[in-house]
Chimera marker file (.cmm) of the C-alpha trace (Angstrom):
<marker_set name="trace">
<marker id="1" x="-1.392" y="13.068" z="10.284" r="1" g="1" b="0" radius="0.5"/>
<marker id="2" x="-4.408" y="10.807" z="10.151" r="1" g="1" b="0" radius="0.5"/>
<marker id="3" x="-5.943" y="8.074" z="8.032" r="1" g="1" b="0" radius="0.5"/>
<marker id="4" x="-9.278" y="8.785" z="6.406" r="1" g="1" b="0" radius="0.5"/>
<marker id="5" x="-11.418" y="7.111" z="3.770" r="1" g="1" b="0" radius="0.5"/>
<marker id="6" x="-10.458" y="8.351" z="0.304" r="1" g="1" b="0" radius="0.5"/>
<marker id="7" x="-12.839" y="10.565" z="-1.601" r="1" g="1" b="0" radius="0.5"/>
<marker id="8" x="-13.126" y="10.951" z="-5.345" r="1" g="1" b="0" radius="0.5"/>
<marker id="9" x="-11.032" y="14.115" z="-5.041" r="1" g="1" b="0" radius="0.5"/>
<marker id="10" x="-8.274" y="12.201" z="-3.222" r="1" g="1" b="0" radius="0.5"/>
<marker id="11" x="-8.234" y="9.512" z="-5.901" r="1" g="1" b="0" radius="0.5"/>
<marker id="12" x="-7.934" y="12.109" z="-8.658" r="1" g="1" b="0" radius="0.5"/>
<marker id="13" x="-4.813" y="13.456" z="-6.909" r="1" g="1" b="0" radius="0.5"/>
<marker id="14" x="-3.327" y="9.980" z="-6.448" r="1" g="1" b="0" radius="0.5"/>
<marker id="15" x="-3.892" y="9.216" z="-10.126" r="1" g="1" b="0" radius="0.5"/>
<marker id="16" x="-1.523" y="12.097" z="-10.951" r="1" g="1" b="0" radius="0.5"/>
<marker id="17" x="1.325" y="10.353" z="-9.075" r="1" g="1" b="0" radius="0.5"/>
<marker id="18" x="1.626" y="7.754" z="-11.869" r="1" g="1" b="0" radius="0.5"/>
<marker id="19" x="2.921" y="9.106" z="-15.137" r="1" g="1" b="0" radius="0.5"/>
<marker id="20" x="3.426" y="5.845" z="-17.013" r="1" g="1" b="0" radius="0.5"/>
<marker id="21" x="2.361" y="2.213" z="-17.062" r="1" g="1" b="0" radius="0.5"/>
<marker id="22" x="5.581" y="0.942" z="-15.468" r="1" g="1" b="0" radius="0.5"/>
<marker id="23" x="5.193" y="3.190" z="-12.411" r="1" g="1" b="0" radius="0.5"/>
<marker id="24" x="1.596" y="2.061" z="-12.060" r="1" g="1" b="0" radius="0.5"/>
<marker id="25" x="2.420" y="-1.645" z="-12.383" r="1" g="1" b="0" radius="0.5"/>
<marker id="26" x="5.236" y="-1.450" z="-9.810" r="1" g="1" b="0" radius="0.5"/>
<marker id="27" x="2.743" y="0.051" z="-7.369" r="1" g="1" b="0" radius="0.5"/>
<marker id="28" x="-0.477" y="-1.713" z="-8.237" r="1" g="1" b="0" radius="0.5"/>
<marker id="29" x="0.635" y="-5.188" z="-9.195" r="1" g="1" b="0" radius="0.5"/>
<marker id="30" x="-0.985" y="-7.143" z="-12.014" r="1" g="1" b="0" radius="0.5"/>
<marker id="31" x="-4.424" y="-6.576" z="-13.512" r="1" g="1" b="0" radius="0.5"/>
<marker id="32" x="-4.572" y="-2.796" z="-13.108" r="1" g="1" b="0" radius="0.5"/>
<marker id="33" x="-5.663" y="-1.041" z="-16.303" r="1" g="1" b="0" radius="0.5"/>
<marker id="34" x="-3.586" y="1.628" z="-18.005" r="1" g="1" b="0" radius="0.5"/>
<marker id="35" x="-4.368" y="4.168" z="-19.171" r="1" g="1" b="0" radius="0.5"/>
<marker id="36" x="-6.952" y="4.675" z="-16.467" r="1" g="1" b="0" radius="0.5"/>
<marker id="37" x="-9.786" y="7.019" z="-15.662" r="1" g="1" b="0" radius="0.5"/>
<marker id="38" x="-11.455" y="7.608" z="-12.325" r="1" g="1" b="0" radius="0.5"/>
<marker id="39" x="-13.946" y="4.780" z="-12.836" r="1" g="1" b="0" radius="0.5"/>
<marker id="40" x="-11.358" y="2.157" z="-13.813" r="1" g="1" b="0" radius="0.5"/>
<marker id="41" x="-8.887" y="3.356" z="-11.162" r="1" g="1" b="0" radius="0.5"/>
<marker id="42" x="-11.530" y="3.060" z="-8.433" r="1" g="1" b="0" radius="0.5"/>
<marker id="43" x="-12.696" y="-0.330" z="-9.687" r="1" g="1" b="0" radius="0.5"/>
<marker id="44" x="-9.163" y="-1.729" z="-10.004" r="1" g="1" b="0" radius="0.5"/>
<marker id="45" x="-8.359" y="-0.555" z="-6.467" r="1" g="1" b="0" radius="0.5"/>
<marker id="46" x="-11.287" y="-2.730" z="-5.365" r="1" g="1" b="0" radius="0.5"/>
<marker id="47" x="-12.447" y="0.111" z="-3.143" r="1" g="1" b="0" radius="0.5"/>
<marker id="48" x="-15.686" y="-1.773" z="-2.471" r="1" g="1" b="0" radius="0.5"/>
<marker id="49" x="-13.903" y="-4.780" z="-0.915" r="1" g="1" b="0" radius="0.5"/>
<marker id="50" x="-10.529" y="-3.595" z="0.445" r="1" g="1" b="0" radius="0.5"/>
<marker id="51" x="-9.946" y="-1.291" z="3.403" r="1" g="1" b="0" radius="0.5"/>
<marker id="52" x="-8.513" y="1.774" z="1.674" r="1" g="1" b="0" radius="0.5"/>
<marker id="53" x="-7.142" y="4.924" z="3.275" r="1" g="1" b="0" radius="0.5"/>
<marker id="54" x="-5.370" y="8.148" z="2.531" r="1" g="1" b="0" radius="0.5"/>
<marker id="55" x="-2.946" y="9.678" z="4.984" r="1" g="1" b="0" radius="0.5"/>
<marker id="56" x="-3.613" y="13.401" z="5.216" r="1" g="1" b="0" radius="0.5"/>
<marker id="57" x="-1.814" y="16.191" z="7.017" r="1" g="1" b="0" radius="0.5"/>
<marker id="58" x="-3.417" y="18.913" z="9.143" r="1" g="1" b="0" radius="0.5"/>
<marker id="59" x="-4.342" y="20.836" z="5.991" r="1" g="1" b="0" radius="0.5"/>
<marker id="60" x="-6.000" y="17.652" z="4.627" r="1" g="1" b="0" radius="0.5"/>
<marker id="61" x="-3.474" y="17.349" z="1.793" r="1" g="1" b="0" radius="0.5"/>
<marker id="62" x="-3.103" y="13.782" z="0.530" r="1" g="1" b="0" radius="0.5"/>
<marker id="63" x="0.303" y="12.563" z="1.678" r="1" g="1" b="0" radius="0.5"/>
<marker id="64" x="-0.004" y="8.799" z="1.074" r="1" g="1" b="0" radius="0.5"/>
<marker id="65" x="-2.356" y="5.930" z="0.258" r="1" g="1" b="0" radius="0.5"/>
<marker id="66" x="-2.573" y="2.328" z="1.396" r="1" g="1" b="0" radius="0.5"/>
<marker id="67" x="-4.860" y="-0.651" z="1.773" r="1" g="1" b="0" radius="0.5"/>
<marker id="68" x="-5.111" y="-3.618" z="4.095" r="1" g="1" b="0" radius="0.5"/>
<marker id="69" x="-7.015" y="-6.878" z="4.143" r="1" g="1" b="0" radius="0.5"/>
<marker id="70" x="-6.859" y="-10.323" z="5.703" r="1" g="1" b="0" radius="0.5"/>
<marker id="71" x="-4.480" y="-12.646" z="3.838" r="1" g="1" b="0" radius="0.5"/>
<marker id="72" x="-3.301" y="-15.956" z="5.284" r="1" g="1" b="0" radius="0.5"/>
<marker id="73" x="-4.188" y="-14.878" z="8.810" r="1" g="1" b="0" radius="0.5"/>
<marker id="74" x="-2.245" y="-11.621" z="8.640" r="1" g="1" b="0" radius="0.5"/>
<marker id="75" x="-3.038" y="-7.954" z="8.119" r="1" g="1" b="0" radius="0.5"/>
<marker id="76" x="-1.756" y="-7.701" z="4.571" r="1" g="1" b="0" radius="0.5"/>
<marker id="77" x="-0.768" y="-4.262" z="3.323" r="1" g="1" b="0" radius="0.5"/>
<marker id="78" x="-1.124" y="-3.386" z="-0.309" r="1" g="1" b="0" radius="0.5"/>
<marker id="79" x="-0.696" y="-0.530" z="-2.743" r="1" g="1" b="0" radius="0.5"/>
<marker id="80" x="1.338" y="1.604" z="-0.378" r="1" g="1" b="0" radius="0.5"/>
<marker id="81" x="2.397" y="4.873" z="-1.992" r="1" g="1" b="0" radius="0.5"/>
<marker id="82" x="3.670" y="8.228" z="-0.762" r="1" g="1" b="0" radius="0.5"/>
<marker id="83" x="3.011" y="11.421" z="-2.667" r="1" g="1" b="0" radius="0.5"/>
<marker id="84" x="6.176" y="11.984" z="-4.761" r="1" g="1" b="0" radius="0.5"/>
<marker id="85" x="6.761" y="15.449" z="-3.286" r="1" g="1" b="0" radius="0.5"/>
<marker id="86" x="6.829" y="13.946" z="0.233" r="1" g="1" b="0" radius="0.5"/>
<marker id="87" x="9.092" y="10.951" z="-0.410" r="1" g="1" b="0" radius="0.5"/>
<marker id="88" x="12.184" y="10.681" z="1.763" r="1" g="1" b="0" radius="0.5"/>
<marker id="89" x="10.486" y="12.501" z="4.652" r="1" g="1" b="0" radius="0.5"/>
<marker id="90" x="9.683" y="9.482" z="6.845" r="1" g="1" b="0" radius="0.5"/>
<marker id="91" x="6.071" y="9.230" z="5.688" r="1" g="1" b="0" radius="0.5"/>
<marker id="92" x="6.080" y="5.504" z="4.783" r="1" g="1" b="0" radius="0.5"/>
<marker id="93" x="6.710" y="4.316" z="8.368" r="1" g="1" b="0" radius="0.5"/>
<marker id="94" x="3.859" y="6.506" z="9.601" r="1" g="1" b="0" radius="0.5"/>
<marker id="95" x="1.515" y="5.131" z="6.953" r="1" g="1" b="0" radius="0.5"/>
<marker id="96" x="2.533" y="1.536" z="7.699" r="1" g="1" b="0" radius="0.5"/>
<marker id="97" x="2.207" y="1.978" z="11.468" r="1" g="1" b="0" radius="0.5"/>
<marker id="98" x="-1.270" y="3.480" z="11.201" r="1" g="1" b="0" radius="0.5"/>
<marker id="99" x="-2.514" y="0.866" z="8.730" r="1" g="1" b="0" radius="0.5"/>
<marker id="100" x="-1.133" y="-2.024" z="10.796" r="1" g="1" b="0" radius="0.5"/>
<marker id="101" x="-2.633" y="-0.663" z="14.017" r="1" g="1" b="0" radius="0.5"/>
<marker id="102" x="-6.041" y="-0.285" z="12.415" r="1" g="1" b="0" radius="0.5"/>
<marker id="103" x="-5.813" y="-3.635" z="10.647" r="1" g="1" b="0" radius="0.5"/>
<marker id="104" x="-4.629" y="-5.444" z="13.761" r="1" g="1" b="0" radius="0.5"/>
<marker id="105" x="-7.631" y="-4.120" z="15.671" r="1" g="1" b="0" radius="0.5"/>
<marker id="106" x="-10.231" y="-4.659" z="12.937" r="1" g="1" b="0" radius="0.5"/>
<marker id="107" x="-8.972" y="-8.054" z="11.773" r="1" g="1" b="0" radius="0.5"/>
<marker id="108" x="-7.919" y="-9.285" z="15.249" r="1" g="1" b="0" radius="0.5"/>
<marker id="109" x="-4.507" y="-10.526" z="14.079" r="1" g="1" b="0" radius="0.5"/>
<marker id="110" x="-1.001" y="-10.234" z="15.487" r="1" g="1" b="0" radius="0.5"/>
<marker id="111" x="1.062" y="-10.214" z="12.291" r="1" g="1" b="0" radius="0.5"/>
<marker id="112" x="1.355" y="-8.027" z="9.242" r="1" g="1" b="0" radius="0.5"/>
<marker id="113" x="2.516" y="-8.877" z="5.727" r="1" g="1" b="0" radius="0.5"/>
<marker id="114" x="3.174" y="-7.378" z="2.324" r="1" g="1" b="0" radius="0.5"/>
<marker id="115" x="4.615" y="-8.152" z="-1.081" r="1" g="1" b="0" radius="0.5"/>
<marker id="116" x="7.560" y="-6.215" z="-2.473" r="1" g="1" b="0" radius="0.5"/>
<marker id="117" x="9.258" y="-6.319" z="-5.863" r="1" g="1" b="0" radius="0.5"/>
<marker id="118" x="12.814" y="-7.591" z="-5.543" r="1" g="1" b="0" radius="0.5"/>
<marker id="119" x="14.339" y="-4.636" z="-7.402" r="1" g="1" b="0" radius="0.5"/>
<marker id="120" x="12.574" y="-2.043" z="-5.228" r="1" g="1" b="0" radius="0.5"/>
<marker id="121" x="15.534" y="-1.580" z="-2.906" r="1" g="1" b="0" radius="0.5"/>
<marker id="122" x="14.203" y="1.610" z="-1.311" r="1" g="1" b="0" radius="0.5"/>
<marker id="123" x="10.957" y="-0.106" z="-0.302" r="1" g="1" b="0" radius="0.5"/>
<marker id="124" x="12.773" y="-3.206" z="0.973" r="1" g="1" b="0" radius="0.5"/>
<marker id="125" x="15.086" y="-1.065" z="3.098" r="1" g="1" b="0" radius="0.5"/>
<marker id="126" x="12.121" y="0.868" z="4.483" r="1" g="1" b="0" radius="0.5"/>
<marker id="127" x="10.174" y="-2.298" z="5.310" r="1" g="1" b="0" radius="0.5"/>
<marker id="128" x="13.188" y="-3.924" z="6.951" r="1" g="1" b="0" radius="0.5"/>
<marker id="129" x="13.825" y="-0.841" z="9.090" r="1" g="1" b="0" radius="0.5"/>
<marker id="130" x="10.203" y="-1.121" z="10.208" r="1" g="1" b="0" radius="0.5"/>
<marker id="131" x="10.753" y="-4.737" z="11.288" r="1" g="1" b="0" radius="0.5"/>
<marker id="132" x="9.530" y="-6.713" z="8.295" r="1" g="1" b="0" radius="0.5"/>
<marker id="133" x="11.514" y="-9.836" z="7.398" r="1" g="1" b="0" radius="0.5"/>
<marker id="134" x="11.518" y="-11.996" z="4.292" r="1" g="1" b="0" radius="0.5"/>
<marker id="135" x="9.274" y="-15.020" z="4.820" r="1" g="1" b="0" radius="0.5"/>
<marker id="136" x="8.530" y="-17.988" z="2.549" r="1" g="1" b="0" radius="0.5"/>
<marker id="137" x="5.093" y="-17.628" z="1.000" r="1" g="1" b="0" radius="0.5"/>
<marker id="138" x="2.979" y="-20.807" z="1.192" r="1" g="1" b="0" radius="0.5"/>
<marker id="139" x="1.490" y="-20.369" z="-2.281" r="1" g="1" b="0" radius="0.5"/>
<marker id="140" x="2.663" y="-19.133" z="-5.666" r="1" g="1" b="0" radius="0.5"/>
<marker id="141" x="3.301" y="-15.392" z="-5.487" r="1" g="1" b="0" radius="0.5"/>
<marker id="142" x="1.042" y="-13.713" z="-8.052" r="1" g="1" b="0" radius="0.5"/>
<marker id="143" x="3.856" y="-11.602" z="-9.533" r="1" g="1" b="0" radius="0.5"/>
<marker id="144" x="7.317" y="-12.434" z="-10.865" r="1" g="1" b="0" radius="0.5"/>
<marker id="145" x="10.414" y="-11.157" z="-9.026" r="1" g="1" b="0" radius="0.5"/>
<marker id="146" x="8.389" y="-10.517" z="-5.913" r="1" g="1" b="0" radius="0.5"/>
<marker id="147" x="9.010" y="-11.409" z="-2.272" r="1" g="1" b="0" radius="0.5"/>
<marker id="148" x="6.807" y="-11.788" z="0.774" r="1" g="1" b="0" radius="0.5"/>
<marker id="149" x="7.626" y="-10.032" z="4.034" r="1" g="1" b="0" radius="0.5"/>
<marker id="150" x="6.023" y="-10.339" z="7.471" r="1" g="1" b="0" radius="0.5"/>
<marker id="151" x="6.169" y="-8.586" z="10.822" r="1" g="1" b="0" radius="0.5"/>
<marker id="152" x="4.967" y="-9.588" z="14.279" r="1" g="1" b="0" radius="0.5"/>
<marker id="153" x="2.735" y="-6.842" z="15.656" r="1" g="1" b="0" radius="0.5"/>
<link id1="1" id2="2" r="1" g="1" b="0" radius="0.2"/>
<link id1="2" id2="3" r="1" g="1" b="0" radius="0.2"/>
<link id1="3" id2="4" r="1" g="1" b="0" radius="0.2"/>
<link id1="4" id2="5" r="1" g="1" b="0" radius="0.2"/>
<link id1="5" id2="6" r="1" g="1" b="0" radius="0.2"/>
<link id1="6" id2="7" r="1" g="1" b="0" radius="0.2"/>
<link id1="7" id2="8" r="1" g="1" b="0" radius="0.2"/>
<link id1="8" id2="9" r="1" g="1" b="0" radius="0.2"/>
<link id1="9" id2="10" r="1" g="1" b="0" radius="0.2"/>
<link id1="10" id2="11" r="1" g="1" b="0" radius="0.2"/>
<link id1="11" id2="12" r="1" g="1" b="0" radius="0.2"/>
<link id1="12" id2="13" r="1" g="1" b="0" radius="0.2"/>
<link id1="13" id2="14" r="1" g="1" b="0" radius="0.2"/>
<link id1="14" id2="15" r="1" g="1" b="0" radius="0.2"/>
<link id1="15" id2="16" r="1" g="1" b="0" radius="0.2"/>
<link id1="16" id2="17" r="1" g="1" b="0" radius="0.2"/>
<link id1="17" id2="18" r="1" g="1" b="0" radius="0.2"/>
<link id1="18" id2="19" r="1" g="1" b="0" radius="0.2"/>
<link id1="19" id2="20" r="1" g="1" b="0" radius="0.2"/>
<link id1="20" id2="21" r="1" g="1" b="0" radius="0.2"/>
<link id1="21" id2="22" r="1" g="1" b="0" radius="0.2"/>
<link id1="22" id2="23" r="1" g="1" b="0" radius="0.2"/>
<link id1="23" id2="24" r="1" g="1" b="0" radius="0.2"/>
<link id1="24" id2="25" r="1" g="1" b="0" radius="0.2"/>
<link id1="25" id2="26" r="1" g="1" b="0" radius="0.2"/>
<link id1="26" id2="27" r="1" g="1" b="0" radius="0.2"/>
<link id1="27" id2="28" r="1" g="1" b="0" radius="0.2"/>
<link id1="28" id2="29" r="1" g="1" b="0" radius="0.2"/>
<link id1="29" id2="30" r="1" g="1" b="0" radius="0.2"/>
<link id1="30" id2="31" r="1" g="1" b="0" radius="0.2"/>
<link id1="31" id2="32" r="1" g="1" b="0" radius="0.2"/>
<link id1="32" id2="33" r="1" g="1" b="0" radius="0.2"/>
<link id1="33" id2="34" r="1" g="1" b="0" radius="0.2"/>
<link id1="34" id2="35" r="1" g="1" b="0" radius="0.2"/>
<link id1="35" id2="36" r="1" g="1" b="0" radius="0.2"/>
<link id1="36" id2="37" r="1" g="1" b="0" radius="0.2"/>
<link id1="37" id2="38" r="1" g="1" b="0" radius="0.2"/>
<link id1="38" id2="39" r="1" g="1" b="0" radius="0.2"/>
<link id1="39" id2="40" r="1" g="1" b="0" radius="0.2"/>
<link id1="40" id2="41" r="1" g="1" b="0" radius="0.2"/>
<link id1="41" id2="42" r="1" g="1" b="0" radius="0.2"/>
<link id1="42" id2="43" r="1" g="1" b="0" radius="0.2"/>
<link id1="43" id2="44" r="1" g="1" b="0" radius="0.2"/>
<link id1="44" id2="45" r="1" g="1" b="0" radius="0.2"/>
<link id1="45" id2="46" r="1" g="1" b="0" radius="0.2"/>
<link id1="46" id2="47" r="1" g="1" b="0" radius="0.2"/>
<link id1="47" id2="48" r="1" g="1" b="0" radius="0.2"/>
<link id1="48" id2="49" r="1" g="1" b="0" radius="0.2"/>
<link id1="49" id2="50" r="1" g="1" b="0" radius="0.2"/>
<link id1="50" id2="51" r="1" g="1" b="0" radius="0.2"/>
<link id1="51" id2="52" r="1" g="1" b="0" radius="0.2"/>
<link id1="52" id2="53" r="1" g="1" b="0" radius="0.2"/>
<link id1="53" id2="54" r="1" g="1" b="0" radius="0.2"/>
<link id1="54" id2="55" r="1" g="1" b="0" radius="0.2"/>
<link id1="55" id2="56" r="1" g="1" b="0" radius="0.2"/>
<link id1="56" id2="57" r="1" g="1" b="0" radius="0.2"/>
<link id1="57" id2="58" r="1" g="1" b="0" radius="0.2"/>
<link id1="58" id2="59" r="1" g="1" b="0" radius="0.2"/>
<link id1="59" id2="60" r="1" g="1" b="0" radius="0.2"/>
<link id1="60" id2="61" r="1" g="1" b="0" radius="0.2"/>
<link id1="61" id2="62" r="1" g="1" b="0" radius="0.2"/>
<link id1="62" id2="63" r="1" g="1" b="0" radius="0.2"/>
<link id1="63" id2="64" r="1" g="1" b="0" radius="0.2"/>
<link id1="64" id2="65" r="1" g="1" b="0" radius="0.2"/>
<link id1="65" id2="66" r="1" g="1" b="0" radius="0.2"/>
<link id1="66" id2="67" r="1" g="1" b="0" radius="0.2"/>
<link id1="67" id2="68" r="1" g="1" b="0" radius="0.2"/>
<link id1="68" id2="69" r="1" g="1" b="0" radius="0.2"/>
<link id1="69" id2="70" r="1" g="1" b="0" radius="0.2"/>
<link id1="70" id2="71" r="1" g="1" b="0" radius="0.2"/>
<link id1="71" id2="72" r="1" g="1" b="0" radius="0.2"/>
<link id1="72" id2="73" r="1" g="1" b="0" radius="0.2"/>
<link id1="73" id2="74" r="1" g="1" b="0" radius="0.2"/>
<link id1="74" id2="75" r="1" g="1" b="0" radius="0.2"/>
<link id1="75" id2="76" r="1" g="1" b="0" radius="0.2"/>
<link id1="76" id2="77" r="1" g="1" b="0" radius="0.2"/>
<link id1="77" id2="78" r="1" g="1" b="0" radius="0.2"/>
<link id1="78" id2="79" r="1" g="1" b="0" radius="0.2"/>
<link id1="79" id2="80" r="1" g="1" b="0" radius="0.2"/>
<link id1="80" id2="81" r="1" g="1" b="0" radius="0.2"/>
<link id1="81" id2="82" r="1" g="1" b="0" radius="0.2"/>
<link id1="82" id2="83" r="1" g="1" b="0" radius="0.2"/>
<link id1="83" id2="84" r="1" g="1" b="0" radius="0.2"/>
<link id1="84" id2="85" r="1" g="1" b="0" radius="0.2"/>
<link id1="85" id2="86" r="1" g="1" b="0" radius="0.2"/>
<link id1="86" id2="87" r="1" g="1" b="0" radius="0.2"/>
<link id1="87" id2="88" r="1" g="1" b="0" radius="0.2"/>
<link id1="88" id2="89" r="1" g="1" b="0" radius="0.2"/>
<link id1="89" id2="90" r="1" g="1" b="0" radius="0.2"/>
<link id1="90" id2="91" r="1" g="1" b="0" radius="0.2"/>
<link id1="91" id2="92" r="1" g="1" b="0" radius="0.2"/>
<link id1="92" id2="93" r="1" g="1" b="0" radius="0.2"/>
<link id1="93" id2="94" r="1" g="1" b="0" radius="0.2"/>
<link id1="94" id2="95" r="1" g="1" b="0" radius="0.2"/>
<link id1="95" id2="96" r="1" g="1" b="0" radius="0.2"/>
<link id1="96" id2="97" r="1" g="1" b="0" radius="0.2"/>
<link id1="97" id2="98" r="1" g="1" b="0" radius="0.2"/>
<link id1="98" id2="99" r="1" g="1" b="0" radius="0.2"/>
<link id1="99" id2="100" r="1" g="1" b="0" radius="0.2"/>
<link id1="100" id2="101" r="1" g="1" b="0" radius="0.2"/>
<link id1="101" id2="102" r="1" g="1" b="0" radius="0.2"/>
<link id1="102" id2="103" r="1" g="1" b="0" radius="0.2"/>
<link id1="103" id2="104" r="1" g="1" b="0" radius="0.2"/>
<link id1="104" id2="105" r="1" g="1" b="0" radius="0.2"/>
<link id1="105" id2="106" r="1" g="1" b="0" radius="0.2"/>
<link id1="106" id2="107" r="1" g="1" b="0" radius="0.2"/>
<link id1="107" id2="108" r="1" g="1" b="0" radius="0.2"/>
<link id1="108" id2="109" r="1" g="1" b="0" radius="0.2"/>
<link id1="109" id2="110" r="1" g="1" b="0" radius="0.2"/>
<link id1="110" id2="111" r="1" g="1" b="0" radius="0.2"/>
<link id1="111" id2="112" r="1" g="1" b="0" radius="0.2"/>
<link id1="112" id2="113" r="1" g="1" b="0" radius="0.2"/>
<link id1="113" id2="114" r="1" g="1" b="0" radius="0.2"/>
<link id1="114" id2="115" r="1" g="1" b="0" radius="0.2"/>
<link id1="115" id2="116" r="1" g="1" b="0" radius="0.2"/>
<link id1="116" id2="117" r="1" g="1" b="0" radius="0.2"/>
<link id1="117" id2="118" r="1" g="1" b="0" radius="0.2"/>
<link id1="118" id2="119" r="1" g="1" b="0" radius="0.2"/>
<link id1="119" id2="120" r="1" g="1" b="0" radius="0.2"/>
<link id1="120" id2="121" r="1" g="1" b="0" radius="0.2"/>
<link id1="121" id2="122" r="1" g="1" b="0" radius="0.2"/>
<link id1="122" id2="123" r="1" g="1" b="0" radius="0.2"/>
<link id1="123" id2="124" r="1" g="1" b="0" radius="0.2"/>
<link id1="124" id2="125" r="1" g="1" b="0" radius="0.2"/>
<link id1="125" id2="126" r="1" g="1" b="0" radius="0.2"/>
<link id1="126" id2="127" r="1" g="1" b="0" radius="0.2"/>
<link id1="127" id2="128" r="1" g="1" b="0" radius="0.2"/>
<link id1="128" id2="129" r="1" g="1" b="0" radius="0.2"/>
<link id1="129" id2="130" r="1" g="1" b="0" radius="0.2"/>
<link id1="130" id2="131" r="1" g="1" b="0" radius="0.2"/>
<link id1="131" id2="132" r="1" g="1" b="0" radius="0.2"/>
<link id1="132" id2="133" r="1" g="1" b="0" radius="0.2"/>
<link id1="133" id2="134" r="1" g="1" b="0" radius="0.2"/>
<link id1="134" id2="135" r="1" g="1" b="0" radius="0.2"/>
<link id1="135" id2="136" r="1" g="1" b="0" radius="0.2"/>
<link id1="136" id2="137" r="1" g="1" b="0" radius="0.2"/>
<link id1="137" id2="138" r="1" g="1" b="0" radius="0.2"/>
<link id1="138" id2="139" r="1" g="1" b="0" radius="0.2"/>
<link id1="139" id2="140" r="1" g="1" b="0" radius="0.2"/>
<link id1="140" id2="141" r="1" g="1" b="0" radius="0.2"/>
<link id1="141" id2="142" r="1" g="1" b="0" radius="0.2"/>
<link id1="142" id2="143" r="1" g="1" b="0" radius="0.2"/>
<link id1="143" id2="144" r="1" g="1" b="0" radius="0.2"/>
<link id1="144" id2="145" r="1" g="1" b="0" radius="0.2"/>
<link id1="145" id2="146" r="1" g="1" b="0" radius="0.2"/>
<link id1="146" id2="147" r="1" g="1" b="0" radius="0.2"/>
<link id1="147" id2="148" r="1" g="1" b="0" radius="0.2"/>
<link id1="148" id2="149" r="1" g="1" b="0" radius="0.2"/>
<link id1="149" id2="150" r="1" g="1" b="0" radius="0.2"/>
<link id1="150" id2="151" r="1" g="1" b="0" radius="0.2"/>
<link id1="151" id2="152" r="1" g="1" b="0" radius="0.2"/>
<link id1="152" id2="153" r="1" g="1" b="0" radius="0.2"/>
</marker_set>
């Protein structure tokens, strides 16, 4: 599997993974419009300013999506999602590892970070198994019932 820049076709597939506003908000965080179309989805992803990637398999099927950017001196991961038909297959750790490696190199940092909703037990368990730990956030977290996690790279 490899990370590549998402195309319009990839985004159209990812849009199908969200069937209601609650699913979208859990993934996207605040300020993401619903219902969406390709234009609003692309704009709300901030594709022009955030490093965005799809994880594809050898057949170039979209398996997952994620973003990274510099936040408080760390490679911050955002909007991580695995294609629903591939969940539970160990895809998330592969996505995270590839994004962190790329982000560490491009941002020249030695730590990673992410936000996670407190009720998203599956994500928390996955992040903890990958070495992320809960860390106090130095500012107000932009979303209620949300925690900050970091990892030394």
